[in-house]
N, C-alpha and C positions, 0 to 999 in steps of 0.2 A: 588595710595598708596603714601602717604609720610614717609621718614625717620621716622617721630616721631611717625606714626601709627605703623610703624613694630617695633620699640623699646617698645612700649607699649603693643600690642596682644604678640610680643615675649617675654616678659616676663612673660606674661600670660600663655602662652603655654610652655614655656621653664621651667617653674617652677614646672608643675603638670609631664612634660614628665621628667625631670630628676628625680624627686622625686620618678617617679614610676619606672622608670631604676633601680635606686640604692636598692629601698627597693627589688625588684623582683628578682636581682641576688642574693640581703642578704639571702632571704626566701628558694631560692634552695639550698644554700649551708648549711642552717640550716637544711634542710629537707634530703639533703644528707647525714649530720655527724649525723641525727638521724637513716638514714636505716643504715648507715655502723654500729653504735652501737648496733641497734639491731639483726645485722647477728650477732655482736661478742658475745653478750649476750641476746639472745631472753627471759629469765626469768624476765628480769628488763623491759618489755615494759612498764608497767605502770608510772614507773619513767622517761625511755627517754621520751616519749610521753608529760608526764606533763611540763617536762623540756622544750622540744622543742615548746609545744603548747604557753609557757608563753613568751620565746624568741622569738618567731614571733610576738607576740602582740605589745613588747616592740619595735621591729623592725619596725613597721607597724607605730610608731609615725612620723617618716619624713612623710610616704604617706599621713597621716591625716590632719599633719599642710601644707604639699603642696596642698591638694584639699582645705582647707579652706583658705589660702594664694589667690590661682588664683579665687576662688569666691568671696574673698572680693575684690581682682582688679578689678574685670568684674562688679561687681553690683555698686559698689564706684563709678566708671569712667563711667558709662552709659549714665549720662545728661553731661556730658563733651566733651570739644573737644579735642580728641583724636590724632589728626592729628598735631598738636604743638610739635616741637623738642622738646627744653627744658624740659618740662616735661615729655615726652616720655622716654628720655635719662636718666632724673636721676631716673624716675620709673624703669628700666632696673636694679639698683641697687639690687632691690628684688629679681631678679633671683639666683646674688650670695648670698645672705643670707637665703634664702630657699631653690632654686632648687639644687643649687650645694653644698650646705652644705648636704640637705638631699642625695642625690647622694653618696657620700662619705661616710656619716655615717651608710647608709643603706648597705651598702657592708660591712667596715669593720666589722658591729656588727654582723656577721656570725662567725668571727673569735673564738670570746668567746664561743658563743652558741654551735658552731661545738666540739670545745674543750670540753666543758661542758659535751655534751651527751658521747661521748665518753669515758670520765673520769668516769660517772656513770657505763657504761659499764665494767670498771675495778672494782669500789668499789658500786656495788649495795646498800649497806646494808648503805652506806655513802651518799644516793642522797639527802638528804635534806639540809645537810651542804654543799654540791657541791652547790645545788639550790641557797641556801642563798648567797653563792659568787658571783655566776651569776649574780643575778637579782643587788647586790649593784654594781656590777665592770660596767654592762652595761645599769645600769641608770643611770650613771655617763657620759658612752660614748655619751649618747643621748643629756646631756646638751646644744650640739651648735644648736640643733634643736630649743631650746626653746629660745635661745638668737637669734637666727635669725627671728624668728617670731615677737620677739618684736620690733625688729629692720625694718622689712618690715613692722609693723604698723605704724611707725614713719617717715618710707621713703615714705610712701604711704601720709601721711598727709601733708608732705611738698613739694611733689613732683610738685604741682601746683603752687607754689611759687616762681618758678625756673623762672626767667627771663631773664637769660643771658646764653651762653655756660659755663663759668666758674662756677657758682651756680650748672648747672646741673652736671657737672663733678664733684664738691665737694661732691654733696651729691650720686652720684654714687659710687666714692669712700671710703666713706662709707659703702656702702655692699661688696664692694669688698674687702675693710680690714677684716671685720668679716667673709666673706664667705671663702676668700683665708686662711687667719688666724687660722681656725678651721679645717683646712685639715691636719696639721701636729700633733697637738695634738689629734685630735680623732684617728688617726692609731695608734698613740704612745699609746694610752690607751688602743686601742684593742688587741696590741702586746700584751701588759702585762696581761692584763685582760683573754688571751687565754692562756697563761703559766702559770699563778695564777691557772688556773683551771685544766690544765693539771698536776701541782704540787700537787692539791690536789689529783688527782687520781693516783699519783704515790707514794704518802705518805699523808696517810689521819691523820697522829700526826699533820701535819703542819698547821693544820686548824687554831687555834688561831693566830699564828704567820703570817700566810699569810693574814689574816684577816685584822689584826694591819698593816701590812705593806701597804696593798691595798688600806687603807684609806689613809695615809699621803704621798704614793707614787703618786697615784692618783692623789690628791690635788695639788701636784708638777706639773704633767703632764698639769694639768687642768688650771695653771697659765698663760698662752700665751694665751688662749681662753679671760681669763676675761680682760686681758691687750688691746685685740683687742676689745671687747666691750665696754670699755673706752674710747677708741680714736674714734671708733663710734659715741658714745654718745655725745663726745665733736664735733665731724664735725658737727653731726645734729644741735647740740645748736647754731653753727657758722653760719648756711648757712639761718639762717631763715632771716637776713636781707641781702639787696644789699651788692654784694662783688667787690671789685678792682678786677683787671686780676692779680698782683700779690698774693693776698688773695686767690683769685682760686686756682694757681698752687700750692701755699704752700701747703693747704687743701688737694687738691688733690694729692701730691706726700708722705704727711704724711701718707696716709690712705694706699697708696700701699707700702710704707716701713714697715710697722709694721705688714700689712698682710704676704708679703712675707718673713720678718724675722723670722717668726710663724713656717714656714714648718720645717724645719731642726731641730729646738730646742725643738718640740712636737716628733717627730720621735726618734730623737738622746735620750731623758729622758725616753721614754716608751722601747727603746730598752734597757737601762740601768739596768731601773726597772727588765725588764723578764730576763735578763740575772742572775740577784742576786735572782729570785723568783726561777729559774732552780736550782742555785746551793743550795739552803735551801732544795731540794728535797733529795740531798745525804749529806749535812753536816748540817742538824740542829741543831747539838751542837754550831756550829759557826754561828747560827742565828744572835746574835747581833753584831758581825763585819763584817758580810756580808750586813746586812742592814743599818748598819752605813756609810759603804763606798759607797753603793750605795744612799744614800740620801746627801752625801755629793758631789758627782760626779751628780748628779740630780742638786743639788744646784749650780754649776758652772756654768753647760749647761744652764739653766733657767736664769744666769747672761745676757748673748746674748739677751733673751726676755724683759729684764729689760732694754738693750742698747737700742733696737727698741724703747720701750717705750718713752725713754727718751728724744731720737732723736724726734720722733712723737710729744711729748709733746712742746718741744720747738719751734719746726717749727710751730705749731699751735698757740703758745700763743707771743711768741719772732720772729716768721719768717715776719711777718705784717708788 
């Protein structure tokens, strides 16, 4: 067995293994939340079961994408020489775009789903509104998986063009950028979505305000993922040709820079929005002031993601 074959087959097995691990843990937490909610409010069993099933179906997205990508990798490379180091190393970036992303998204998706079940137990006659909010917020949480799938297809198509260690590392860094860059925002979105569902369960009069705030706030939390996707696409667009050693180093560093930069930004923005949502529960009359303060703070937090994007673009376009 060569190192190239280890990376190649490791990316196939690691992608589906991590996807299954994250989804399984997430589904177990959702099921536990539904059972706890049924214990609290047995008469709402139909509503709780409906919400938990829909939430589990959404959470399964990562598992389906993980299986699809693993099959794609296996089938499209059957007739290729999978012992080569450079294509194998480049293809290992798919593990980050799909396996790592599905692992974290699968786990954190359980946070809003579990809280929605408990909120229905408190507000059984308001279950439709709670379900609407859950589906909107959970759908946004799943977007890194879709981005990861698109990046995986592009990496798989370019991996065979890797003819040097630098080019292979550059393609790998594209996967690392999106994979690591999705962790913070996905967790931040889940923190906020869980608190939003709890807010609705504690005070159903907040529905319209929370729904509007959710769309704006989650768009801001999502911004770093868009930046990571942009850098990933730029990197993949510049690795189709032979690269000099300095170009390879600069491209690799740019991917890691943006990916790591997004972790704290996404989590901090999500925590800020969650705190605002909690305050809206008890101070609905101050909704405008609370949301304005939160959005300003989130905007300032997101400036660090913009700084990372700026440095990444400068490295890619001027660092060569």
